[in-house]
CHARMM internal coordinates of N, CA and C (Angstrom, degrees):
IC EDIT
DIST 1 N 1 CA 1.4513
DIST 1 CA 1 C 1.4844
ANGL 1 N 1 CA 1 C 111.59
DIST 1 C 2 N 1.3524
ANGL 1 CA 1 C 2 N 122.22
DIHE 1 N 1 CA 1 C 2 N -32.10
DIST 2 N 2 CA 1.4275
ANGL 1 C 2 N 2 CA 124.53
DIHE 1 CA 1 C 2 N 2 CA 175.17
DIST 2 CA 2 C 1.4376
ANGL 2 N 2 CA 2 C 109.30
DIHE 1 C 2 N 2 CA 2 C -64.01
DIST 2 C 3 N 1.2769
ANGL 2 CA 2 C 3 N 127.19
DIHE 2 N 2 CA 2 C 3 N -35.43
DIST 3 N 3 CA 1.3864
ANGL 2 C 3 N 3 CA 132.87
DIHE 2 CA 2 C 3 N 3 CA -178.33
DIST 3 CA 3 C 1.4549
ANGL 3 N 3 CA 3 C 104.45
DIHE 2 C 3 N 3 CA 3 C -64.03
DIST 3 C 4 N 1.2940
ANGL 3 CA 3 C 4 N 123.67
DIHE 3 N 3 CA 3 C 4 N -48.51
DIST 4 N 4 CA 1.4556
ANGL 3 C 4 N 4 CA 126.45
DIHE 3 CA 3 C 4 N 4 CA -173.05
DIST 4 CA 4 C 1.6584
ANGL 4 N 4 CA 4 C 104.40
DIHE 3 C 4 N 4 CA 4 C -66.61
DIST 4 C 5 N 1.2010
ANGL 4 CA 4 C 5 N 116.23
DIHE 4 N 4 CA 4 C 5 N -41.15
DIST 5 N 5 CA 1.5368
ANGL 4 C 5 N 5 CA 119.34
DIHE 4 CA 4 C 5 N 5 CA -177.04
DIST 5 CA 5 C 1.5554
ANGL 5 N 5 CA 5 C 105.55
DIHE 4 C 5 N 5 CA 5 C -69.59
DIST 5 C 6 N 1.1514
ANGL 5 CA 5 C 6 N 121.34
DIHE 5 N 5 CA 5 C 6 N -35.36
DIST 6 N 6 CA 1.5529
ANGL 5 C 6 N 6 CA 125.61
DIHE 5 CA 5 C 6 N 6 CA 178.54
DIST 6 CA 6 C 1.5460
ANGL 6 N 6 CA 6 C 110.25
DIHE 5 C 6 N 6 CA 6 C -61.08
DIST 6 C 7 N 1.5263
ANGL 6 CA 6 C 7 N 109.11
DIHE 6 N 6 CA 6 C 7 N -46.27
DIST 7 N 7 CA 1.4441
ANGL 6 C 7 N 7 CA 117.45
DIHE 6 CA 6 C 7 N 7 CA -172.73
DIST 7 CA 7 C 1.5442
ANGL 7 N 7 CA 7 C 107.01
DIHE 6 C 7 N 7 CA 7 C -67.84
DIST 7 C 8 N 1.3634
ANGL 7 CA 7 C 8 N 114.63
DIHE 7 N 7 CA 7 C 8 N -38.06
DIST 8 N 8 CA 1.4747
ANGL 7 C 8 N 8 CA 121.66
DIHE 7 CA 7 C 8 N 8 CA -173.71
DIST 8 CA 8 C 1.6364
ANGL 8 N 8 CA 8 C 104.66
DIHE 7 C 8 N 8 CA 8 C -66.90
DIST 8 C 9 N 1.3786
ANGL 8 CA 8 C 9 N 113.79
DIHE 8 N 8 CA 8 C 9 N -41.01
DIST 9 N 9 CA 1.4524
ANGL 8 C 9 N 9 CA 118.20
DIHE 8 CA 8 C 9 N 9 CA -175.16
DIST 9 CA 9 C 1.5487
ANGL 9 N 9 CA 9 C 110.04
DIHE 8 C 9 N 9 CA 9 C -66.39
DIST 9 C 10 N 1.3309
ANGL 9 CA 9 C 10 N 113.82
DIHE 9 N 9 CA 9 C 10 N -36.76
DIST 10 N 10 CA 1.5358
ANGL 9 C 10 N 10 CA 117.80
DIHE 9 CA 9 C 10 N 10 CA 175.94
DIST 10 CA 10 C 1.5077
ANGL 10 N 10 CA 10 C 111.17
DIHE 9 C 10 N 10 CA 10 C -63.92
DIST 10 C 11 N 1.3742
ANGL 10 CA 10 C 11 N 116.51
DIHE 10 N 10 CA 10 C 11 N -43.30
DIST 11 N 11 CA 1.4811
ANGL 10 C 11 N 11 CA 118.50
DIHE 10 CA 10 C 11 N 11 CA -178.79
DIST 11 CA 11 C 1.5036
ANGL 11 N 11 CA 11 C 110.00
DIHE 10 C 11 N 11 CA 11 C -60.60
DIST 11 C 12 N 1.4133
ANGL 11 CA 11 C 12 N 111.26
DIHE 11 N 11 CA 11 C 12 N -49.20
DIST 12 N 12 CA 1.4663
ANGL 11 C 12 N 12 CA 113.49
DIHE 11 CA 11 C 12 N 12 CA 176.67
DIST 12 CA 12 C 1.4627
ANGL 12 N 12 CA 12 C 118.93
DIHE 11 C 12 N 12 CA 12 C -52.43
DIST 12 C 13 N 1.4397
ANGL 12 CA 12 C 13 N 114.51
DIHE 12 N 12 CA 12 C 13 N -48.09
DIST 13 N 13 CA 1.3658
ANGL 12 C 13 N 13 CA 121.68
DIHE 12 CA 12 C 13 N 13 CA -179.72
DIST 13 CA 13 C 1.5765
ANGL 13 N 13 CA 13 C 110.55
DIHE 12 C 13 N 13 CA 13 C -56.27
DIST 13 C 14 N 1.2913
ANGL 13 CA 13 C 14 N 111.59
DIHE 13 N 13 CA 13 C 14 N -42.48
DIST 14 N 14 CA 1.5339
ANGL 13 C 14 N 14 CA 118.78
DIHE 13 CA 13 C 14 N 14 CA -176.86
DIST 14 CA 14 C 1.6054
ANGL 14 N 14 CA 14 C 108.76
DIHE 13 C 14 N 14 CA 14 C -60.64
DIST 14 C 15 N 1.3968
ANGL 14 CA 14 C 15 N 106.31
DIHE 14 N 14 CA 14 C 15 N -44.15
DIST 15 N 15 CA 1.4993
ANGL 14 C 15 N 15 CA 107.69
DIHE 14 CA 14 C 15 N 15 CA -171.70
DIST 15 CA 15 C 1.6494
ANGL 15 N 15 CA 15 C 107.69
DIHE 14 C 15 N 15 CA 15 C -72.71
DIST 15 C 16 N 1.3098
ANGL 15 CA 15 C 16 N 117.66
DIHE 15 N 15 CA 15 C 16 N -29.10
DIST 16 N 16 CA 1.3439
ANGL 15 C 16 N 16 CA 119.72
DIHE 15 CA 15 C 16 N 16 CA 177.49
DIST 16 CA 16 C 1.4909
ANGL 16 N 16 CA 16 C 115.67
DIHE 15 C 16 N 16 CA 16 C -70.46
DIST 16 C 17 N 1.2393
ANGL 16 CA 16 C 17 N 116.38
DIHE 16 N 16 CA 16 C 17 N -22.62
DIST 17 N 17 CA 1.4937
ANGL 16 C 17 N 17 CA 126.37
DIHE 16 CA 16 C 17 N 17 CA 173.60
DIST 17 CA 17 C 1.5102
ANGL 17 N 17 CA 17 C 108.72
DIHE 16 C 17 N 17 CA 17 C -64.60
DIST 17 C 18 N 1.3403
ANGL 17 CA 17 C 18 N 116.26
DIHE 17 N 17 CA 17 C 18 N -46.76
DIST 18 N 18 CA 1.5490
ANGL 17 C 18 N 18 CA 123.63
DIHE 17 CA 17 C 18 N 18 CA 174.79
DIST 18 CA 18 C 1.4430
ANGL 18 N 18 CA 18 C 113.52
DIHE 17 C 18 N 18 CA 18 C -60.53
DIST 18 C 19 N 1.3543
ANGL 18 CA 18 C 19 N 113.83
DIHE 18 N 18 CA 18 C 19 N -41.09
DIST 19 N 19 CA 1.4867
ANGL 18 C 19 N 19 CA 118.40
DIHE 18 CA 18 C 19 N 19 CA 176.39
DIST 19 CA 19 C 1.5008
ANGL 19 N 19 CA 19 C 115.59
DIHE 18 C 19 N 19 CA 19 C -64.28
DIST 19 C 20 N 1.2842
ANGL 19 CA 19 C 20 N 110.25
DIHE 19 N 19 CA 19 C 20 N -42.83
DIST 20 N 20 CA 1.5759
ANGL 19 C 20 N 20 CA 119.33
DIHE 19 CA 19 C 20 N 20 CA 179.55
DIST 20 CA 20 C 1.5543
ANGL 20 N 20 CA 20 C 106.88
DIHE 19 C 20 N 20 CA 20 C -65.81
DIST 20 C 21 N 1.2029
ANGL 20 CA 20 C 21 N 123.66
DIHE 20 N 20 CA 20 C 21 N -41.21
DIST 21 N 21 CA 1.4547
ANGL 20 C 21 N 21 CA 127.99
DIHE 20 CA 20 C 21 N 21 CA 175.65
DIST 21 CA 21 C 1.4808
ANGL 21 N 21 CA 21 C 109.30
DIHE 20 C 21 N 21 CA 21 C -55.15
DIST 21 C 22 N 1.2976
ANGL 21 CA 21 C 22 N 114.33
DIHE 21 N 21 CA 21 C 22 N -53.10
DIST 22 N 22 CA 1.4404
ANGL 21 C 22 N 22 CA 122.19
DIHE 21 CA 21 C 22 N 22 CA -179.05
DIST 22 CA 22 C 1.6247
ANGL 22 N 22 CA 22 C 112.15
DIHE 21 C 22 N 22 CA 22 C -57.07
DIST 22 C 23 N 1.2884
ANGL 22 CA 22 C 23 N 112.42
DIHE 22 N 22 CA 22 C 23 N -44.50
DIST 23 N 23 CA 1.5318
ANGL 22 C 23 N 23 CA 122.26
DIHE 22 CA 22 C 23 N 23 CA -178.73
DIST 23 CA 23 C 1.5570
ANGL 23 N 23 CA 23 C 108.45
DIHE 22 C 23 N 23 CA 23 C -66.25
DIST 23 C 24 N 1.3494
ANGL 23 CA 23 C 24 N 114.59
DIHE 23 N 23 CA 23 C 24 N -35.13
DIST 24 N 24 CA 1.5937
ANGL 23 C 24 N 24 CA 119.31
DIHE 23 CA 23 C 24 N 24 CA 177.12
DIST 24 CA 24 C 1.5052
ANGL 24 N 24 CA 24 C 106.82
DIHE 23 C 24 N 24 CA 24 C -64.62
DIST 24 C 25 N 1.3371
ANGL 24 CA 24 C 25 N 115.19
DIHE 24 N 24 CA 24 C 25 N -47.65
DIST 25 N 25 CA 1.4956
ANGL 24 C 25 N 25 CA 123.43
DIHE 24 CA 24 C 25 N 25 CA -176.46
DIST 25 CA 25 C 1.5159
ANGL 25 N 25 CA 25 C 108.84
DIHE 24 C 25 N 25 CA 25 C -55.28
DIST 25 C 26 N 1.3623
ANGL 25 CA 25 C 26 N 110.84
DIHE 25 N 25 CA 25 C 26 N -50.13
DIST 26 N 26 CA 1.5249
ANGL 25 C 26 N 26 CA 112.69
DIHE 25 CA 25 C 26 N 26 CA -179.81
DIST 26 CA 26 C 1.4668
ANGL 26 N 26 CA 26 C 114.47
DIHE 25 C 26 N 26 CA 26 C -68.49
DIST 26 C 27 N 1.2464
ANGL 26 CA 26 C 27 N 118.10
DIHE 26 N 26 CA 26 C 27 N -34.23
DIST 27 N 27 CA 1.5112
ANGL 26 C 27 N 27 CA 120.83
DIHE 26 CA 26 C 27 N 27 CA 169.17
DIST 27 CA 27 C 1.3663
ANGL 27 N 27 CA 27 C 112.63
DIHE 26 C 27 N 27 CA 27 C -53.84
DIST 27 C 28 N 1.3602
ANGL 27 CA 27 C 28 N 119.78
DIHE 27 N 27 CA 27 C 28 N -48.99
DIST 28 N 28 CA 1.4319
ANGL 27 C 28 N 28 CA 121.24
DIHE 27 CA 27 C 28 N 28 CA -174.19
DIST 28 CA 28 C 1.4929
ANGL 28 N 28 CA 28 C 110.73
DIHE 27 C 28 N 28 CA 28 C -64.66
DIST 28 C 29 N 1.2966
ANGL 28 CA 28 C 29 N 116.66
DIHE 28 N 28 CA 28 C 29 N -40.36
DIST 29 N 29 CA 1.5494
ANGL 28 C 29 N 29 CA 126.67
DIHE 28 CA 28 C 29 N 29 CA -175.61
DIST 29 CA 29 C 1.5682
ANGL 29 N 29 CA 29 C 106.76
DIHE 28 C 29 N 29 CA 29 C -62.19
DIST 29 C 30 N 1.4317
ANGL 29 CA 29 C 30 N 110.91
DIHE 29 N 29 CA 29 C 30 N -45.53
DIST 30 N 30 CA 1.4226
ANGL 29 C 30 N 30 CA 113.86
DIHE 29 CA 29 C 30 N 30 CA -178.15
DIST 30 CA 30 C 1.5156
ANGL 30 N 30 CA 30 C 114.49
DIHE 29 C 30 N 30 CA 30 C -67.38
DIST 30 C 31 N 1.4298
ANGL 30 CA 30 C 31 N 114.05
DIHE 30 N 30 CA 30 C 31 N -37.82
DIST 31 N 31 CA 1.4098
ANGL 30 C 31 N 31 CA 122.80
DIHE 30 CA 30 C 31 N 31 CA 176.28
DIST 31 CA 31 C 1.5732
ANGL 31 N 31 CA 31 C 112.86
DIHE 30 C 31 N 31 CA 31 C -60.41
DIST 31 C 32 N 1.2970
ANGL 31 CA 31 C 32 N 109.87
DIHE 31 N 31 CA 31 C 32 N -42.85
DIST 32 N 32 CA 1.5451
ANGL 31 C 32 N 32 CA 118.32
DIHE 31 CA 31 C 32 N 32 CA -179.07
DIST 32 CA 32 C 1.5422
ANGL 32 N 32 CA 32 C 108.35
DIHE 31 C 32 N 32 CA 32 C -64.59
DIST 32 C 33 N 1.3506
ANGL 32 CA 32 C 33 N 119.59
DIHE 32 N 32 CA 32 C 33 N -49.59
DIST 33 N 33 CA 1.4661
ANGL 32 C 33 N 33 CA 123.94
DIHE 32 CA 32 C 33 N 33 CA -176.57
DIST 33 CA 33 C 1.5947
ANGL 33 N 33 CA 33 C 107.45
DIHE 32 C 33 N 33 CA 33 C -60.51
DIST 33 C 34 N 1.3042
ANGL 33 CA 33 C 34 N 112.73
DIHE 33 N 33 CA 33 C 34 N -52.07
DIST 34 N 34 CA 1.5836
ANGL 33 C 34 N 34 CA 115.12
DIHE 33 CA 33 C 34 N 34 CA -171.98
DIST 34 CA 34 C 1.4292
ANGL 34 N 34 CA 34 C 112.56
DIHE 33 C 34 N 34 CA 34 C -74.23
DIST 34 C 35 N 1.3289
ANGL 34 CA 34 C 35 N 118.52
DIHE 34 N 34 CA 34 C 35 N -6.36
DIST 35 N 35 CA 1.5097
ANGL 34 C 35 N 35 CA 116.65
DIHE 34 CA 34 C 35 N 35 CA -175.77
DIST 35 CA 35 C 1.4691
ANGL 35 N 35 CA 35 C 109.80
DIHE 34 C 35 N 35 CA 35 C -83.47
DIST 35 C 36 N 1.2943
ANGL 35 CA 35 C 36 N 120.20
DIHE 35 N 35 CA 35 C 36 N -10.41
DIST 36 N 36 CA 1.4711
ANGL 35 C 36 N 36 CA 122.56
DIHE 35 CA 35 C 36 N 36 CA 177.34
DIST 36 CA 36 C 1.4218
ANGL 36 N 36 CA 36 C 113.93
DIHE 35 C 36 N 36 CA 36 C -137.52
DIST 36 C 37 N 1.4641
ANGL 36 CA 36 C 37 N 114.87
DIHE 36 N 36 CA 36 C 37 N 124.50
DIST 37 N 37 CA 1.5425
ANGL 36 C 37 N 37 CA 117.55
DIHE 36 CA 36 C 37 N 37 CA 179.44
DIST 37 CA 37 C 1.4974
ANGL 37 N 37 CA 37 C 115.62
DIHE 36 C 37 N 37 CA 37 C -54.51
DIST 37 C 38 N 1.2459
ANGL 37 CA 37 C 38 N 117.75
DIHE 37 N 37 CA 37 C 38 N -32.47
DIST 38 N 38 CA 1.5343
ANGL 37 C 38 N 38 CA 121.99
DIHE 37 CA 37 C 38 N 38 CA -179.65
DIST 38 CA 38 C 1.5922
ANGL 38 N 38 CA 38 C 106.31
DIHE 37 C 38 N 38 CA 38 C -70.44
DIST 38 C 39 N 1.3121
ANGL 38 CA 38 C 39 N 117.19
DIHE 38 N 38 CA 38 C 39 N -45.33
DIST 39 N 39 CA 1.5404
ANGL 38 C 39 N 39 CA 117.84
DIHE 38 CA 38 C 39 N 39 CA -179.86
DIST 39 CA 39 C 1.5615
ANGL 39 N 39 CA 39 C 106.82
DIHE 38 C 39 N 39 CA 39 C -64.56
DIST 39 C 40 N 1.3339
ANGL 39 CA 39 C 40 N 116.24
DIHE 39 N 39 CA 39 C 40 N -42.41
DIST 40 N 40 CA 1.5017
ANGL 39 C 40 N 40 CA 114.96
DIHE 39 CA 39 C 40 N 40 CA -179.83
DIST 40 CA 40 C 1.4544
ANGL 40 N 40 CA 40 C 110.96
DIHE 39 C 40 N 40 CA 40 C -58.75
DIST 40 C 41 N 1.4678
ANGL 40 CA 40 C 41 N 120.08
DIHE 40 N 40 CA 40 C 41 N -47.86
DIST 41 N 41 CA 1.2909
ANGL 40 C 41 N 41 CA 125.45
DIHE 40 CA 40 C 41 N 41 CA 179.96
DIST 41 CA 41 C 1.5028
ANGL 41 N 41 CA 41 C 117.66
DIHE 40 C 41 N 41 CA 41 C -55.54
DIST 41 C 42 N 1.3950
ANGL 41 CA 41 C 42 N 112.51
DIHE 41 N 41 CA 41 C 42 N -42.01
DIST 42 N 42 CA 1.5389
ANGL 41 C 42 N 42 CA 122.10
DIHE 41 CA 41 C 42 N 42 CA -179.91
DIST 42 CA 42 C 1.5373
ANGL 42 N 42 CA 42 C 103.64
DIHE 41 C 42 N 42 CA 42 C -69.68
DIST 42 C 43 N 1.2496
ANGL 42 CA 42 C 43 N 123.06
DIHE 42 N 42 CA 42 C 43 N -33.77
DIST 43 N 43 CA 1.5910
ANGL 42 C 43 N 43 CA 124.20
DIHE 42 CA 42 C 43 N 43 CA -175.77
DIST 43 CA 43 C 1.4550
ANGL 43 N 43 CA 43 C 103.34
DIHE 42 C 43 N 43 CA 43 C -70.32
DIST 43 C 44 N 1.3645
ANGL 43 CA 43 C 44 N 122.47
DIHE 43 N 43 CA 43 C 44 N -46.90
DIST 44 N 44 CA 1.4571
ANGL 43 C 44 N 44 CA 127.29
DIHE 43 CA 43 C 44 N 44 CA 178.90
DIST 44 CA 44 C 1.4618
ANGL 44 N 44 CA 44 C 110.69
DIHE 43 C 44 N 44 CA 44 C -57.37
DIST 44 C 45 N 1.4254
ANGL 44 CA 44 C 45 N 117.24
DIHE 44 N 44 CA 44 C 45 N -43.67
DIST 45 N 45 CA 1.3664
ANGL 44 C 45 N 45 CA 118.84
DIHE 44 CA 44 C 45 N 45 CA -179.98
DIST 45 CA 45 C 1.5651
ANGL 45 N 45 CA 45 C 115.88
DIHE 44 C 45 N 45 CA 45 C -67.61
DIST 45 C 46 N 1.3777
ANGL 45 CA 45 C 46 N 111.52
DIHE 45 N 45 CA 45 C 46 N -41.34
DIST 46 N 46 CA 1.4840
ANGL 45 C 46 N 46 CA 116.80
DIHE 45 CA 45 C 46 N 46 CA 170.62
DIST 46 CA 46 C 1.5183
ANGL 46 N 46 CA 46 C 112.94
DIHE 45 C 46 N 46 CA 46 C -53.11
DIST 46 C 47 N 1.2887
ANGL 46 CA 46 C 47 N 114.11
DIHE 46 N 46 CA 46 C 47 N -47.43
DIST 47 N 47 CA 1.4239
ANGL 46 C 47 N 47 CA 120.38
DIHE 46 CA 46 C 47 N 47 CA -176.64
DIST 47 CA 47 C 1.5427
ANGL 47 N 47 CA 47 C 113.23
DIHE 46 C 47 N 47 CA 47 C -61.18
DIST 47 C 48 N 1.3558
ANGL 47 CA 47 C 48 N 112.04
DIHE 47 N 47 CA 47 C 48 N -41.70
DIST 48 N 48 CA 1.4815
ANGL 47 C 48 N 48 CA 119.57
DIHE 47 CA 47 C 48 N 48 CA 176.90
DIST 48 CA 48 C 1.5574
ANGL 48 N 48 CA 48 C 114.08
DIHE 47 C 48 N 48 CA 48 C -65.48
DIST 48 C 49 N 1.3732
ANGL 48 CA 48 C 49 N 108.79
DIHE 48 N 48 CA 48 C 49 N -41.70
DIST 49 N 49 CA 1.4250
ANGL 48 C 49 N 49 CA 116.09
DIHE 48 CA 48 C 49 N 49 CA 177.91
DIST 49 CA 49 C 1.4752
ANGL 49 N 49 CA 49 C 111.87
DIHE 48 C 49 N 49 CA 49 C -60.90
DIST 49 C 50 N 1.2022
ANGL 49 CA 49 C 50 N 119.99
DIHE 49 N 49 CA 49 C 50 N -41.13
DIST 50 N 50 CA 1.5039
ANGL 49 C 50 N 50 CA 126.70
DIHE 49 CA 49 C 50 N 50 CA -178.70
DIST 50 CA 50 C 1.5169
ANGL 50 N 50 CA 50 C 112.23
DIHE 49 C 50 N 50 CA 50 C -86.74
DIST 50 C 51 N 1.3255
ANGL 50 CA 50 C 51 N 113.97
DIHE 50 N 50 CA 50 C 51 N 8.12
DIST 51 N 51 CA 1.4853
ANGL 50 C 51 N 51 CA 122.44
DIHE 50 CA 50 C 51 N 51 CA 178.47
DIST 51 CA 51 C 1.4643
ANGL 51 N 51 CA 51 C 111.63
DIHE 50 C 51 N 51 CA 51 C 53.17
DIST 51 C 52 N 1.3428
ANGL 51 CA 51 C 52 N 121.92
DIHE 51 N 51 CA 51 C 52 N 43.63
DIST 52 N 52 CA 1.3920
ANGL 51 C 52 N 52 CA 128.58
DIHE 51 CA 51 C 52 N 52 CA 179.77
DIST 52 CA 52 C 1.6059
ANGL 52 N 52 CA 52 C 103.39
DIHE 51 C 52 N 52 CA 52 C -91.13
DIST 52 C 53 N 1.2217
ANGL 52 CA 52 C 53 N 118.67
DIHE 52 N 52 CA 52 C 53 N 121.50
DIST 53 N 53 CA 1.5195
ANGL 52 C 53 N 53 CA 121.52
DIHE 52 CA 52 C 53 N 53 CA 175.08
DIST 53 CA 53 C 1.4058
ANGL 53 N 53 CA 53 C 110.75
DIHE 52 C 53 N 53 CA 53 C -94.45
DIST 53 C 54 N 1.2683
ANGL 53 CA 53 C 54 N 118.06
DIHE 53 N 53 CA 53 C 54 N 142.41
DIST 54 N 54 CA 1.4627
ANGL 53 C 54 N 54 CA 126.55
DIHE 53 CA 53 C 54 N 54 CA 178.60
DIST 54 CA 54 C 1.5086
ANGL 54 N 54 CA 54 C 114.19
DIHE 53 C 54 N 54 CA 54 C -150.30
DIST 54 C 55 N 1.2611
ANGL 54 CA 54 C 55 N 115.09
DIHE 54 N 54 CA 54 C 55 N 146.04
DIST 55 N 55 CA 1.5066
ANGL 54 C 55 N 55 CA 113.52
DIHE 54 CA 54 C 55 N 55 CA -178.20
DIST 55 CA 55 C 1.6261
ANGL 55 N 55 CA 55 C 110.66
DIHE 54 C 55 N 55 CA 55 C -89.61
DIST 55 C 56 N 1.2373
ANGL 55 CA 55 C 56 N 120.07
DIHE 55 N 55 CA 55 C 56 N -16.85
DIST 56 N 56 CA 1.4886
ANGL 55 C 56 N 56 CA 119.87
DIHE 55 CA 55 C 56 N 56 CA 175.90
DIST 56 CA 56 C 1.5577
ANGL 56 N 56 CA 56 C 103.02
DIHE 55 C 56 N 56 CA 56 C -179.39
DIST 56 C 57 N 1.3650
ANGL 56 CA 56 C 57 N 108.39
DIHE 56 N 56 CA 56 C 57 N 178.54
DIST 57 N 57 CA 1.5028
ANGL 56 C 57 N 57 CA 112.45
DIHE 56 CA 56 C 57 N 57 CA -179.93
DIST 57 CA 57 C 1.4612
ANGL 57 N 57 CA 57 C 116.10
DIHE 56 C 57 N 57 CA 57 C -88.49
DIST 57 C 58 N 1.2760
ANGL 57 CA 57 C 58 N 109.33
DIHE 57 N 57 CA 57 C 58 N 160.35
DIST 58 N 58 CA 1.5237
ANGL 57 C 58 N 58 CA 113.41
DIHE 57 CA 57 C 58 N 58 CA 179.95
DIST 58 CA 58 C 1.5200
ANGL 58 N 58 CA 58 C 108.29
DIHE 57 C 58 N 58 CA 58 C -68.17
DIST 58 C 59 N 1.2421
ANGL 58 CA 58 C 59 N 114.01
DIHE 58 N 58 CA 58 C 59 N 131.38
DIST 59 N 59 CA 1.6095
ANGL 58 C 59 N 59 CA 111.61
DIHE 58 CA 58 C 59 N 59 CA 178.89
DIST 59 CA 59 C 1.5252
ANGL 59 N 59 CA 59 C 106.25
DIHE 58 C 59 N 59 CA 59 C -99.09
DIST 59 C 60 N 1.3482
ANGL 59 CA 59 C 60 N 112.69
DIHE 59 N 59 CA 59 C 60 N 159.51
DIST 60 N 60 CA 1.4007
ANGL 59 C 60 N 60 CA 117.52
DIHE 59 CA 59 C 60 N 60 CA 179.07
DIST 60 CA 60 C 1.4659
ANGL 60 N 60 CA 60 C 110.92
DIHE 59 C 60 N 60 CA 60 C -85.77
DIST 60 C 61 N 1.3048
ANGL 60 CA 60 C 61 N 118.23
DIHE 60 N 60 CA 60 C 61 N 147.12
DIST 61 N 61 CA 1.5022
ANGL 60 C 61 N 61 CA 122.34
DIHE 60 CA 60 C 61 N 61 CA -175.96
DIST 61 CA 61 C 1.5973
ANGL 61 N 61 CA 61 C 109.10
DIHE 60 C 61 N 61 CA 61 C -70.68
DIST 61 C 62 N 1.3007
ANGL 61 CA 61 C 62 N 113.87
DIHE 61 N 61 CA 61 C 62 N 166.51
DIST 62 N 62 CA 1.4339
ANGL 61 C 62 N 62 CA 121.90
DIHE 61 CA 61 C 62 N 62 CA 175.64
DIST 62 CA 62 C 1.5544
ANGL 62 N 62 CA 62 C 103.01
DIHE 61 C 62 N 62 CA 62 C -97.42
DIST 62 C 63 N 1.3000
ANGL 62 CA 62 C 63 N 116.88
DIHE 62 N 62 CA 62 C 63 N 126.39
DIST 63 N 63 CA 1.5007
ANGL 62 C 63 N 63 CA 121.40
DIHE 62 CA 62 C 63 N 63 CA -172.49
DIST 63 CA 63 C 1.5627
ANGL 63 N 63 CA 63 C 105.79
DIHE 62 C 63 N 63 CA 63 C -62.59
DIST 63 C 64 N 1.2523
ANGL 63 CA 63 C 64 N 127.34
DIHE 63 N 63 CA 63 C 64 N -34.87
DIST 64 N 64 CA 1.3299
ANGL 63 C 64 N 64 CA 128.16
DIHE 63 CA 63 C 64 N 64 CA -176.03
DIST 64 CA 64 C 1.5173
ANGL 64 N 64 CA 64 C 114.09
DIHE 63 C 64 N 64 CA 64 C -66.64
DIST 64 C 65 N 1.4442
ANGL 64 CA 64 C 65 N 110.09
DIHE 64 N 64 CA 64 C 65 N -24.98
DIST 65 N 65 CA 1.4993
ANGL 64 C 65 N 65 CA 113.35
DIHE 64 CA 64 C 65 N 65 CA -173.65
DIST 65 CA 65 C 1.5695
ANGL 65 N 65 CA 65 C 108.07
DIHE 64 C 65 N 65 CA 65 C -106.58
DIST 65 C 66 N 1.2933
ANGL 65 CA 65 C 66 N 117.15
DIHE 65 N 65 CA 65 C 66 N -1.56
DIST 66 N 66 CA 1.4574
ANGL 65 C 66 N 66 CA 122.70
DIHE 65 CA 65 C 66 N 66 CA -175.44
DIST 66 CA 66 C 1.6161
ANGL 66 N 66 CA 66 C 105.37
DIHE 65 C 66 N 66 CA 66 C -64.77
DIST 66 C 67 N 1.3833
ANGL 66 CA 66 C 67 N 117.13
DIHE 66 N 66 CA 66 C 67 N 130.73
DIST 67 N 67 CA 1.4924
ANGL 66 C 67 N 67 CA 120.39
DIHE 66 CA 66 C 67 N 67 CA 177.88
DIST 67 CA 67 C 1.5152
ANGL 67 N 67 CA 67 C 104.61
DIHE 66 C 67 N 67 CA 67 C -86.04
DIST 67 C 68 N 1.1866
ANGL 67 CA 67 C 68 N 118.35
DIHE 67 N 67 CA 67 C 68 N 127.29
DIST 68 N 68 CA 1.5261
ANGL 67 C 68 N 68 CA 127.16
DIHE 67 CA 67 C 68 N 68 CA 170.84
DIST 68 CA 68 C 1.5497
ANGL 68 N 68 CA 68 C 111.79
DIHE 67 C 68 N 68 CA 68 C -82.09
DIST 68 C 69 N 1.2373
ANGL 68 CA 68 C 69 N 117.24
DIHE 68 N 68 CA 68 C 69 N 117.77
DIST 69 N 69 CA 1.5259
ANGL 68 C 69 N 69 CA 122.66
DIHE 68 CA 68 C 69 N 69 CA -178.09
DIST 69 CA 69 C 1.4558
ANGL 69 N 69 CA 69 C 106.66
DIHE 68 C 69 N 69 CA 69 C -99.82
DIST 69 C 70 N 1.2715
ANGL 69 CA 69 C 70 N 120.71
DIHE 69 N 69 CA 69 C 70 N 77.06
DIST 70 N 70 CA 1.4791
ANGL 69 C 70 N 70 CA 120.89
DIHE 69 CA 69 C 70 N 70 CA 179.78
DIST 70 CA 70 C 1.5299
ANGL 70 N 70 CA 70 C 107.71
DIHE 69 C 70 N 70 CA 70 C -131.87
END
COOR INIT
IC SEED 1 N 1 CA 1 C
IC BUILD
């Protein structure tokens, strides 16, 4: 039984690494867009052109509150 639990734990950890990588990529994209007023304006224009509705922009997380999934 312990062996099955260990294998399951390894599978979950591996999947969480993939999710964490995706979150880091999204974080980088948001940081890149928000760091320049012209990039932000272009992003908004592209969203409007593609008729993508949104309530607000994605905000960056606060490092002290970020949950580490390791």
